[in-house]
C-alpha positions in Angstrom: 0.0 0.0 0.0 1.4 3.4 -1.0 2.0 6.2 1.6 0.0 9.4 1.5 2.0 12.4 2.7 -0.2 15.4 1.9 2.2 17.9 3.5 5.0 16.8 1.3 2.8 16.9 -1.8 1.5 20.3 -0.9 5.1 21.8 -0.8 5.7 20.5 -4.4 2.7 22.4 -5.7 3.4 26.0 -4.7 4.4 27.1 -8.2 3.8 30.7 -9.3 0.7 30.0 -11.3 -0.9 27.9 -8.6 -0.2 30.6 -6.0 -1.7 33.2 -8.3 -4.9 31.2 -8.6 -5.0 30.8 -4.8 -4.6 34.6 -4.4 -7.5 35.3 -6.8 -9.8 32.8 -5.0 -9.0 34.3 -1.6 -9.9 37.8 -2.9 -13.1 36.5 -4.6 -14.1 34.7 -1.4 -14.3 37.9 0.7 -16.4 39.6 -1.9 -18.8 36.6 -2.3 -19.4 36.3 1.4 -20.2 40.0 1.7 -22.6 39.9 -1.2 -24.3 36.7 0.1 -24.7 38.1 3.6 -26.2 41.4 2.4 -28.5 39.8 -0.2 -29.4 36.4 1.2 -33.1 36.6 0.2 -32.4 37.7 -3.3 -29.8 35.1 -3.9 -32.2 32.2 -3.2 -32.9 32.1 -6.9 -29.2 31.5 -7.6 -29.2 28.6 -5.2 -32.2 27.1 -7.0 -30.6 27.5 -10.4 -27.3 26.0 -9.2 -29.1 22.9 -7.7 -30.8 22.2 -11.0 -27.6 22.8 -13.1 -25.4 20.8 -10.7 -27.8 17.8 -10.6 -28.2 17.9 -14.4 -24.5 18.4 -15.3 -22.9 15.9 -12.8 -25.3 13.1 -14.0 -25.0 14.0 -17.7 -21.2 13.5 -17.4 -22.0 9.9 -16.6 -24.7 9.5 -19.3 -27.6 9.9 -16.9 -30.3 12.3 -18.1 -34.0 13.1 -18.5 -35.9 15.9 -20.2 -35.4 19.5 -18.9 -39.0 19.6 -17.7 -38.8 16.4 -15.8 -35.4 17.4 -14.4 -36.7 20.7 -12.9 -39.7 18.9 -11.4 -37.5 16.2 -9.8 -35.1 18.7 -8.4 -37.9 20.8 -7.0 -39.6 17.6 -5.6 -42.8 18.3 -7.6 -42.9 14.7 -9.0 -41.7 11.2 -8.3 -38.9 9.7 -10.3 -40.0 7.1 -12.8 -37.1 5.7 -14.8 -33.7 4.4 -13.5 -32.0 7.6 -14.6 -34.6 9.8 -12.8 -34.2 7.7 -9.6 -30.4 8.4 -9.7 -31.0 12.0 -10.4 -33.3 12.2 -7.4 -30.7 10.5 -5.3 -28.1 13.1 -6.4 -30.6 15.9 -5.5 -31.0 14.6 -2.0 -27.2 14.1 -1.4 -26.6 17.6 -2.7 -29.2 19.0 -0.3 -27.7 17.1 2.6 -24.3 18.7 1.8 -25.7 22.2 1.4 -27.5 22.0 4.7 -25.2 19.9 6.9 -21.7 20.2 5.6 -20.4 21.3 9.0 -21.3 17.9 10.4 -19.9 15.7 7.6 -16.2 15.3 8.0 -14.4 13.2 5.3 -14.6 9.8 6.9 -15.1 6.4 5.4 -18.4 5.8 7.2 -19.9 9.1 6.2 -18.8 8.7 2.6 -20.6 5.4 2.6 -23.7 7.0 3.9 -23.7 9.6 1.1 -23.2 6.9 -1.5 -26.1 4.9 0.1 -28.4 8.0 -0.3 -27.3 8.4 -3.9 -29.0 5.1 -4.7 -31.8 5.2 -2.2 -34.5 5.6 -4.9 -33.1 2.9 -7.3 -33.3 0.0 -4.9 -29.8 -1.0 -6.0 -27.8 -3.1 -3.5 -24.6 -1.3 -4.4 -25.5 1.9 -2.6 -23.5 2.4 0.6 -21.0 -0.4 0.0 -17.5 -0.4 -1.3 -16.9 -2.2 -4.6 -17.2 -6.0 -4.4 -15.1 -6.7 -7.5 -12.0 -5.0 -9.1 -12.9 -2.3 -11.5 -11.2 -0.5 -14.4 -11.3 2.9 -15.9 -11.7 2.5 -19.6 -11.8 4.7 -22.6 -13.2 4.2 -26.1 -11.6 5.8 -29.2 -13.4 7.2 -32.2 -13.4 3.7 -33.9 -15.1 2.1 -30.9 -12.0 0.3 -29.6 -11.9 0.1 -25.8 -8.7 0.2 -23.7 -8.0 0.3 -20.0 -6.8 3.8 -19.1 -6.2 3.1 -15.4 -6.4 0.2 -13.0 -7.7 1.3 -9.6 -7.0 -0.2 -6.2 -8.2 -3.8 -5.8 -11.5 -4.3 -4.1 -10.0 -6.0 -1.0 -7.7 -3.0 -0.4 -10.3 -0.3 -0.9 -11.5 0.3 2.7 -7.9 0.7 3.9 -7.1 3.1 1.1 -10.2 5.3 1.8 -9.3 5.4 5.5 -5.7 6.3 4.6 -6.6 9.3 2.4 -9.2 10.5 4.9 -6.6 10.4 7.6 -4.0 12.0 5.5 -6.4 14.9 4.7 -7.5 15.5 8.2 -4.0 15.2 9.7 -2.7 18.3 7.8 -6.0 20.2 7.6 -5.3 22.1 10.8 -1.9 23.2 9.7 -2.3 27.0 9.2 0.6 27.0 6.7 -1.4 24.7 4.3 -4.1 26.0 2.1 -7.1 23.6 1.9 -7.8 24.7 -1.6 -4.7 22.7 -2.7 -5.5 19.7 -0.4 -9.0 19.3 -1.8 -8.0 18.4 -5.4 -5.2 16.1 -4.0 -7.8 14.2 -2.0 -10.3 14.1 -4.9 -7.7 12.7 -7.3 -6.7 10.0 -4.8 -10.4 9.2 -4.3 -10.8 8.7 -8.0 -7.7 6.6 -8.3 -8.9 4.3 -5.6 -12.3 4.3 -7.4 -14.0 2.8 -4.3 -17.5 2.0 -5.7 -18.9 -0.3 -8.3 -20.7 2.7 -9.6 -21.1 6.4 -8.8 -17.4 7.3 -8.4 -17.5 10.4 -10.6 -20.7 11.8 -9.1 -19.4 11.1 -5.5 -16.1 12.8 -6.3 -17.9 16.0 -7.4 -20.2 15.9 -4.3 -17.2 15.4 -2.1 -15.5 18.4 -3.8 -18.4 20.6 -2.8 -18.4 19.2 0.7 -14.7 19.9 1.3 -14.9 23.3 -0.3 -17.9 24.3 2.0 -16.2 22.9 5.1 -13.1 25.1 4.2 -15.3 28.2 3.8 -15.6 28.3 0.1 -19.3 28.2 -0.6 -19.5 29.6 -4.1 -20.8 26.2 -5.3 -24.1 26.9 -3.6 -24.7 29.7 -6.0 -22.8 28.7 -9.1 -22.7 25.1 -10.4 -19.2 23.8 -10.2 -20.4 20.5 -11.7 -21.6 22.5 -14.8 -18.3 24.2 -15.2 -16.6 20.8 -15.1 -19.1 19.4 -17.6 -18.5 22.4 -19.9 -14.7 21.5 -19.9 -15.2 17.7 -19.7 -12.4 16.9 -22.2 -9.9 18.9 -20.2 -11.2 17.4 -17.0 -10.4 13.9 -18.3 -7.1 14.9 -19.7 -5.8 16.3 -16.5 -7.1 13.3 -14.5 -5.1 11.0 -16.8 -2.0 13.2 -16.6 -2.1 13.4 -12.8 -2.7 9.6 -12.4 0.4 8.4 -14.1 2.6 6.7 -11.6 -0.1 6.9 -8.9 0.3 3.4 -7.5 4.1 4.0 -7.0 3.5 7.4 -5.4 5.3 9.1 -8.3 2.3 10.9 -9.9 2.2 14.7 -10.4 -0.9 16.3 -8.8 -0.2 19.7 -10.4 -2.3 19.3 -13.6 -5.5 18.3 -11.7 -4.9 20.9 -8.9 -4.4 23.7 -11.4 -7.5 22.7 -13.3 -9.7 22.5 -10.2 -8.5 25.9 -9.0 -9.2 27.3 -12.4 -12.8 26.0 -12.1 -13.2 27.6 -8.7 -11.9 31.0 -10.0 -14.4 30.7 -12.9 -17.2 30.0 -10.4 -16.4 33.1 -8.4 -16.2 35.2 -11.6 -19.6 33.9 -12.7 -21.0 34.6 -9.3 -20.0 38.3 -9.6 -21.6 38.5 -13.1 -24.8 36.8 -11.9 -25.2 38.9 -8.8 -24.6 42.1 -10.9 -27.7 41.0 -12.8 -29.8 40.1 -9.8 -28.7 42.4 -6.9 -28.0 45.7 -8.7 -31.5 47.2 -9.1 -33.3 43.8 -8.9 -33.7 43.6 -12.6 -36.9 42.4 -14.4 -36.8 39.1 -16.2 -36.4 40.7 -19.7 -33.6 42.9 -18.3 -31.9 39.8 -16.9 -32.0 38.2 -20.3 -30.7 41.4 -21.9 -27.8 41.7 -19.4 -26.9 38.0 -19.9 -26.6 38.3 -23.6 -24.7 41.6 -23.3 -22.1 40.1 -20.9 -21.7 36.9 -22.9 -18.6 36.4 -25.0 -19.9 35.0 -28.3 -23.4 33.8 -29.3 -26.0 32.1 -27.0 -29.0 30.0 -27.8 -32.5 30.2 -26.4 -32.0 26.9 -24.7 -28.9 28.1 -23.0 -30.7 31.2 -21.8 -33.5 29.0 -20.3 -30.9 26.9 -18.5 -29.3 30.0 -17.0 -32.7 31.2 -15.8 -34.9 28.2 -15.0 -37.4 30.5 -13.3 -38.1 32.3 -16.6 -40.6 30.7 -19.0 -40.0 29.9 -22.6 -42.7 32.4 -23.6 -41.0 35.2 -21.6 -37.6 34.4 -23.1 -38.9 34.5 -26.6 -40.7 37.8 -26.0 -37.5 39.3 -24.6 -35.5 38.1 -27.6 -38.1 39.5 -30.0 -38.0 42.9 -28.3 -34.2 43.0 -28.3 -34.2 42.1 -32.0 -36.8 44.8 -32.8 -34.8 47.4 -30.9 -31.6 46.1 -32.8 -29.7 45.5 -29.6 -28.9 41.9 -30.5 -28.2 40.0 -33.8 -29.9 36.8 -34.8 -27.5 34.1 -36.3 -28.8 31.1 -38.1 -32.3 29.7 -38.0 -34.5 26.9 -36.6 -33.1 24.9 -33.8 -29.6 26.2 -34.4 -30.6 29.9 -33.9 -28.2 31.9 -31.8 -28.2 35.5 -30.5 -25.3 37.8 -29.9 -25.1 41.4 -28.5 -24.7 44.1 -31.1 -21.7 46.0 -29.7 
């Protein structure tokens, strides 16, 4: 069994670019907490949007999906899940809510990770929920021609409990060290979790839920308002590339955590930037729905579709979005590109 020395790994990772990302996050954190404290009631809609986007994105990465209408009803608990995918989506919704509401009481320990995994599958009736893997598993990839290869061989099933206990202990042992920034420790822990691959199914979704949990416990709660899972899904190819790059030599303790740490810090910076943009639309003057749509298109780099606008604002109906777009087109504030289902809109600078 390999040794996990997180303090040693941390010291290797303090390169100029990583320190720059940490500095940016620390600055954003203070602004975000102030805005959230002063506008708690107004920001409830951001929390609602983030829950929907997080549940949708994290499951879609694993090929689990339903219609947008069904997704919103399931996340808002306005319907019962019917299909296998919807049952797993409902499980993710509940674990996400548990983390949002109780993160202070959920330290990264083996028993609690198992409880979260159990709840992920509580609607599916599957026996795998809440248990570590019973057989060895493999991380595979398929090329464009359909050929499948093994990309990474995780820890054997019989060693899994010991490895999870080891990485949880390694994390908590150094967490109280004031010289160590938890923002660097969190991606290290998550990469190790993914390399152990402790479950028969649900490893990717659990890794993203644990990312939120550890960020919240460290005081970085931007994921409540901006979907970190969506940002990962939007950069999925890069996500898998850095995972692969940082897992080389993992079993021998010779892997380089830097690519994955750098990527995750970049995602967190992007979340804080989006938080500032979103709150500017909501807080400053409490904009009307058409004005929110207008400001979204205006602040967007490049074109945006009606579907993307509706995903950004689940509380705005399709009819209202179309009316706002028609009004913006009539006033020549935006430009229409293409037609039919491929129609996009861009701000006329």
